[in-house]
C-alpha positions in Angstrom: -27.3 82.0 109.6 -27.8 84.1 113.0 -25.5 84.2 115.4 -26.5 81.4 118.0 -25.8 78.7 115.3 -22.6 76.9 115.3 -20.9 77.2 111.6 -20.8 73.6 110.2 -17.0 73.7 110.2 -16.8 74.5 113.6 -19.2 71.5 114.3 -17.1 69.3 112.3 -13.7 70.5 113.9 -15.3 69.7 117.3 -16.6 66.3 116.3 -13.2 65.5 114.7 -10.8 66.7 118.2 -13.3 64.6 120.5 -13.0 61.6 118.6 -9.1 62.0 117.9 -8.4 62.9 121.7 -10.2 59.3 122.7 -6.9 57.5 120.7 -4.3 55.7 122.5 -1.3 58.0 122.3 2.5 55.9 121.5 5.1 58.9 122.6 7.6 57.0 121.1 9.1 56.5 124.6 10.7 53.0 126.3 8.4 51.2 128.2 9.4 49.6 131.1 9.0 46.2 131.8 9.5 45.1 135.7 11.8 42.3 135.6 11.0 39.1 138.0 13.5 37.4 140.0 13.5 33.5 139.5 15.8 30.8 141.2 18.9 29.9 139.1 19.3 26.5 137.7 22.6 26.5 140.2 20.3 27.4 143.2 17.5 24.8 141.9 20.3 22.2 142.0 22.0 23.1 145.7 18.4 23.4 147.0 18.2 19.0 145.5 21.4 18.6 147.2 22.8 18.6 143.8 26.5 18.8 143.6 27.5 21.3 140.8 30.9 21.2 141.1 30.8 17.3 140.7 28.6 17.4 137.8 30.9 19.6 135.9 33.6 16.5 136.9 31.3 13.9 135.5 30.6 15.9 132.2 34.4 16.4 131.5 34.4 12.8 131.0 31.9 13.1 128.1 34.2 16.1 126.8 37.6 14.4 126.6 39.5 17.0 128.6 40.1 17.4 132.3 37.5 19.6 134.2 39.8 22.1 135.1 43.5 23.2 133.4 45.3 26.2 133.5 44.9 26.6 129.6 43.6 28.5 127.5 39.5 27.8 126.3 36.8 29.4 124.6 34.3 31.1 126.8 31.1 29.5 126.5 28.1 32.1 125.4 25.2 30.0 126.3 26.0 29.4 130.3 22.0 29.7 131.6 23.3 28.1 135.2 22.8 31.7 136.7 20.2 33.8 135.0 18.0 34.8 137.5 15.5 37.6 135.9 12.6 37.6 133.3 10.3 39.6 132.3 6.3 39.4 131.1 5.3 41.2 127.3 2.6 41.0 125.8 2.4 39.7 122.0 -0.7 40.7 119.6 -3.9 41.6 119.8 -5.4 41.0 122.3 -2.1 40.7 123.6 -0.8 37.3 124.9 1.7 37.0 127.9 4.9 35.5 127.4 7.5 35.0 130.1 10.9 36.1 128.0 14.3 36.0 129.6 16.2 39.0 127.3 18.7 38.5 125.3 21.3 41.5 125.1 23.4 40.0 122.7 20.5 39.9 120.2 17.8 41.5 118.7 15.9 38.8 117.6 13.2 37.2 120.0 12.1 34.0 119.4 8.3 33.0 120.4 7.2 29.5 120.8 4.0 28.4 119.0 2.2 24.9 118.6 1.7 26.0 115.2 5.5 25.5 114.8 6.9 22.4 113.4 10.2 20.7 114.2 
């Protein structure tokens, strides 16, 4: 082997380095998802001329309780009237985009699909 030829191991190392440097690297860092604002249900109802307070009074007729009382009551955790922000995430390969309202009280993410049966 003369001084002009590259050793086989160096050639393989160069080839391996060029292949692995082109691969995507997951740094483990957080990925930021841009939040987008949408009108809340309360705002949408107000824009359509619906009185939300009147709806609460009418809805209380079905619950059997007066609409506003000074007694204690459990806090409803599923009040989505004021939800205003969502984000778009990609799931799968190739990524399919979903609009998601993030639930900070849960680690679960439910993805709707036409393949799911009721």
